[in-house]
N, C-alpha and C positions, 0 to 999 in steps of 0.2 A: 408092208409089213406094220401090223398094229402092235399096240402094247402088250397085249395077252399072248403073243406068240414068242417062242424061243427067240433070242438075239444072236444072230450069226456075226461075231466080232468083225470078220473080214468084210462084211458088206456095209460097215459103217461108213457114211458119206465122208468123202475126203475133204468137203468144204469146211466141216467143223474142225478137222485136223489141221488145216493149214491156215484159217482165217481167225481162229479164236485167239486170245491172248496168248503169248509164248509161254508166260509163266503161269502155273496152275491157278485156276480160278477156283476160289471156295464157294461151294454150292450147298445149300441146305434144302433138302427134300423133305416136305412135311405133307404126310398122307396117312390116314387112319387104316388103309388096306396095305398089309405087310407085302404083299406080291408086287404091288405098284412101286413101293418104296424100294425094294430089292431089285426089281427088273430096271429101273431108271438107274440105281447105283451102277449095276453091272455095265449098263451101257455107256455111262459117264466114264467108268474106270477103263473100259475098252478104248476109248479116245485118248486116254492117257494126258488129258489137258485139264482135268478137274481134280479137285480135292473135295471129297463128297461127305456130308454130315446128314444123318437121317432123324427124324422126329415123327412120332406116331399121333401126335396131336398139336394143336397151336401153342399151348402152355409149354410143353416140352420144346417147341421150337423157339419160343422166346427166351427160355432158360438157356438154350444152346447159343443163341446170339450174345447173351449176356456173358456167358461163359467164355466165349472166344474173345471177348472184348474188343471188337471192332476187326474189320478187315474181310468180313463177309461181302462176297461180290453179289450173289443173287440167291433167290429163293424160287423152287418150285412148289406150289402149294395147292392143295385140293380144295376147292371152294366150299364143299360140303362135309363139315366134320362135326362131332359132337362137342359140346361145351362152348367152342368159339370157332365160328367158320372163318373160312379163307379170307373174305373181304375185311373182317375186322382185324384179323391177323396181319393183313397187308398194311393196313392203317397205322397199326402199332410198330410195325417195322420201320415204316417211313417216318413216323415221328421220332425215331430213335436216330434213324440215319437214313436221309433222302437219297443217298448214292447207291443204295442196294436195289438191284433190279428185281422185280417181282414178276413172275410168270404164274398165271392162273389155271388150275387143270379143273375140269367139270365134265361130268357125264351127261348133263341135261342143260345144255346151252340156251340161253334166251337173251333177247336184246336188253332186257331189263337188267339181267344179271352182268352182262357186258358192261354196260353203262356204269352200274354201281362198281365193279371191279376197277375199271379205268378211273372213276372218280376217287377210289380208294388209293390209287397209285400205280396199279398194275400196268406193265409195260406191254404185255401180251398175253393171249387167251388160247389155250389149247383145249379142244372138245375131244373126249373120249369116244371111239377109240381114235387114236392119232397114230400116224406113221412115225417111224424113226427119222425120216426125212423132214416131216414137219418139226419135229423136235429139234432136228439139227439146225434148222433155219432160226428157230426161236432162241437156242443157244448162241448162235451166231450174233443175232440181234442183241442178246444180253450181254455178250462180251464188248460189242461196239458201244452199247448205251453206257455200260459201265465204265468204260475208258472216258466217255465224254463227260459222264457225270463227276468222276474222280478229277478230271481236269478242272471242271467248273467248281468244284469244292476247293481244289488247290489254288485256283485263281482267286475264288472268293476269299480264301484265307489270306493269300498274298494281299489282296485289295485291303482286308481288314487290317493286316499288319502294317501296310503302306499308309492307311488312314490313321492308325493309331500312332506310327512315327511322325506323320505330318502333324497331328495334334500336339503331340509331345514337343516337336520342334517349334510349333507356334506358341506353345506356352512358354518354353525356354526363351524363344525370342521376345515375347512379351516381358518375361522376368528381367532380362537384360536390359530392354527399353526402360522398364520402370525404375531399375537400379540407377542407370544412367541419368533419367529424369530427375530422380531423387538426390543423386550427387550433384547435378547442376544447380538444383534448388537450394540444397544446402550450402553448397560452396559459395554461391552468389549471395545468398542472404546474410551468410556468417560475415561478410565483408561490409555490411551497411553500419554506419556509425550513429545514425540517428533515425527517429521515426519518419521523419519527413523523407529522408533518402530511401528509406525501407518502402514507402507507399509507392513512390516512382518506380522503384526496382521491381515491386510486386506487379504493377500494370505491365511493365517492359516484359518481364518473364512470362506473364500470361499470354502476351501476344505472340512472344517468340515460340513458346513451347506448342501453342495450339496453331500456329501459323495464320494468325488473324491480324487485322490492320488496326483495330479499335479497342481500346480498353479503358475502363474507368474504375475507381475505387472510392467509396465513400465510407466516412467514420459516421456512426450512428450517436446522435445525442438524444438520450431517452428523456431527459427533462424537458427539452423543448419539442421532443417528437420530430426530429429533423435529421435527414441524411445530409452530411456536409461533403462536397467533393473535394477529395485531398490530392488526387493524381489522376491524370488522363493522357491518352495517347491517341492521335489520329482523329479525335472528334472533340469539338467544343460547341456547347450549347448553353447560353445563360440560364435556360430553365433547368438545367441539371446541377448547377451550382449549389443549390439549396433545395431540397425536397421535403415537403411536409407529407411524410409517408402514411399517416393514417388514412386521409382521403385522397392520396395521388392514384391515378389509374395506371400509372407506369409500372412494368413489370418487376423493375428493381425494388420499388416500394412494397410490392406484396412479399418479395423475398425478406425485406426488413421486418415485416409484420409476422410472417409465420415461420421464417427460418428454413424454408423449403427451397431448394434449387429450382430453377425453371429453365427449360430449352424451349425456345421458340424458333420456328422456321421463318425464313424471309416470307414477306406477303407483297406481292406485286401491286403497285399502285398505292400501297399504304404509306403513311408518314414515315413508319420505321420499315425500310426496306432491305434491313439485313437480318441475317440469322443471328440469333442472340442467346447467349447463356449468362445467367446471373446466379451467383453462389454465395451463401453468407459465410462470414468469417467469425469463429467463435472464440471467445477467450473465457475460460472457466465456465463454460456452458451457457454464456450470455452471448447474444449476438452484438459483435463489436463493429463490423462493417460489412459491406456488400462489394464483392468484385465482379465485374461483368465484362465480357468480351463480345466483339460483334464482327461479322465479316460481309461487308457491304456488297460483295460480288455476287451477281445474280446467280440463282441456282444452286448456291453453296448450302449445304446443310451440315450443321456441326454435329458431330456424332458423340456417343456416349464417351468414347475415348477422351474427348475434349473435357467432359465433366470429371473424368477420373483424375486427369492431369490438374484440372482446377482443385480437386480436392486435396490432392497431394501437396499443392502449392499453398493452400489457404491452411492447412494443418501445420506445414513448417511454418509459415509466416506467422500464424498465431503465437507460436512459442517465442519468435524472435521478436515480435511486437511486445509480448508480455515483458520480456528480458530488458528491452530498451526502455519500454515505460517504466519499468522498476529502476533501471539504471538513471533515467533521467530525472525520475522523482527524487531519488537519493541523492543525485547531483545538485539538483535544484535546492533540497532541504539543506546539503551541506553548504552550498554557495551562500544561501542565506543565512546560515548559521555563523559562517566565515565573515560574511559582510558585516552582520551585526556585531560580532566580535572585534573587527577591525575599527568599525565605528566607536565602539565603546573604548577601545584602547586609544584611539585617536582623541576623543573626547577628554578621557582621563589624562593623557598626556599634556593636552593643551590646559586643563585646570591646574595640573602640577606646575607647568612651565609658568603660567600667570601668577600663581601663588608664590613661586620661588622669586619671580621678578619683583612682586610686591615687598617680599620680606627683604629682599636686597636692597630696595629702595628705601625702606624704613630704617634699617640698620644703617645705611649710609647717612640718611639725615641726622640720625642721633649722634653719630660721630662728628659730622659736621657742626652741630650745635654746641656740643661740648667744647670743641676747639674754639668757637666764637667766645664762648664765656671765659 
């Protein structure tokens, strides 16, 4: 039976009744021929498995899809329509919702049109006149493909949600890690009582938090253009005790010059066979020192995470160093003042004591002389 013949409902193939989705599928029929639209509608209603919508052109079809707000399962669309053809219509439908299954209907099939339709996203192609059996098979495919596409969309959304949750969890874990590191840094540095102790603590913390074996810290003397090694762990080299940084090729010296952190991988066979990070420590926007860590194990690469940890460490350490330097300066000035005051008082007391003794001796002699006369 072709599409232009009356539809005997009882002859509708059982394959569609039994194998299509149990819940009604929402199908949009778009065709500029009223007879085609109504015939297809009657056939689908006869099956009882479809909720049918009609549109006489592509624009009306797009408006219907928009009005439905999602949930449309498939479209049957004529390829040749005024204004917008079926291929362009399918492209726009697929752009809106890739899970909607599209079946193209045409009266003049050609290989070129078939290829265009498939590229646009059509799942099937019906050539007029087609039998109801052919339509039934296409509808069965539509139902099966729609189910698969919906499952894919669902899985895709599940994956997106899972990915979003994983990213959120990673960010949360990173935040917790940062807070734990920050607490460790703040708590440890707050217990230091002198700059000398702090420099050693700084190197020890840097190695512990980055799980490295070697650490160095220099203080920069701008007047003499030298880096003076104040603390070290796991490495001793006399050449590193004092570095004249303006003309030194060492990576630490470059950091002292430009204030930019450096991250260098290990080089096999080179004199420096360790992965290395060197980072400046600023006090009031001036480079005060350079902190460096190194891992001499072969193949180890220090990642950006280590740079981040050292940034946290140097930021906190700079505040502590500044406070300790201020405290030590005030303490030194106070000590100097007190020492001078004590010396003055001791000198004054000594003079007073001598003067008193002299006066006593004079008065004693005077009394003795009068008694002799």
